[in-house]
C-alpha positions in Angstrom: 248.0 -24.2 131.3 246.7 -27.6 131.4 246.1 -29.4 127.8 242.9 -31.7 127.8 242.1 -34.2 125.4 239.1 -32.8 122.8 236.0 -34.5 123.9 236.9 -35.1 127.9 234.8 -33.7 130.1 231.3 -31.5 129.9 231.2 -28.4 128.2 230.3 -26.1 131.2 233.6 -28.1 133.0 235.6 -27.2 130.4 234.6 -23.7 129.9 235.1 -23.2 133.8 238.5 -24.5 133.3 239.4 -22.2 130.4 237.6 -19.2 132.3 240.1 -20.3 135.5 243.4 -20.4 133.2 242.4 -16.9 131.3 241.6 -15.5 134.8 245.1 -16.8 136.4 246.8 -15.3 133.3 245.1 -11.8 133.5 245.8 -11.7 137.3 249.5 -12.8 136.2 249.8 -9.9 134.3 248.3 -7.2 136.7 244.8 -7.9 136.7 243.5 -6.2 134.0 243.8 -4.8 130.4 242.1 -3.1 127.6 240.2 -4.4 124.7 240.1 -2.0 121.8 236.4 -2.2 121.0 233.7 0.2 120.9 230.0 -1.1 121.7 227.3 0.9 119.7 223.7 0.2 120.4 220.7 1.4 117.9 217.1 1.4 118.3 214.1 2.2 116.0 210.2 2.3 116.4 208.8 -0.5 114.7 206.5 0.7 111.7 202.8 -0.1 111.8 201.7 -3.1 109.8 199.3 -2.6 107.0 
């Protein structure tokens, strides 16, 4: 992974570079990984204002 000096390049360019490197690392390890997280969504009706 290339090391870049802080502040060099624009934020989108740095993000793209990081995502490319992470993608390459995941691909090198077989192309998949499991994250131990669960997503939970809650909804509720809004009460009437008085």
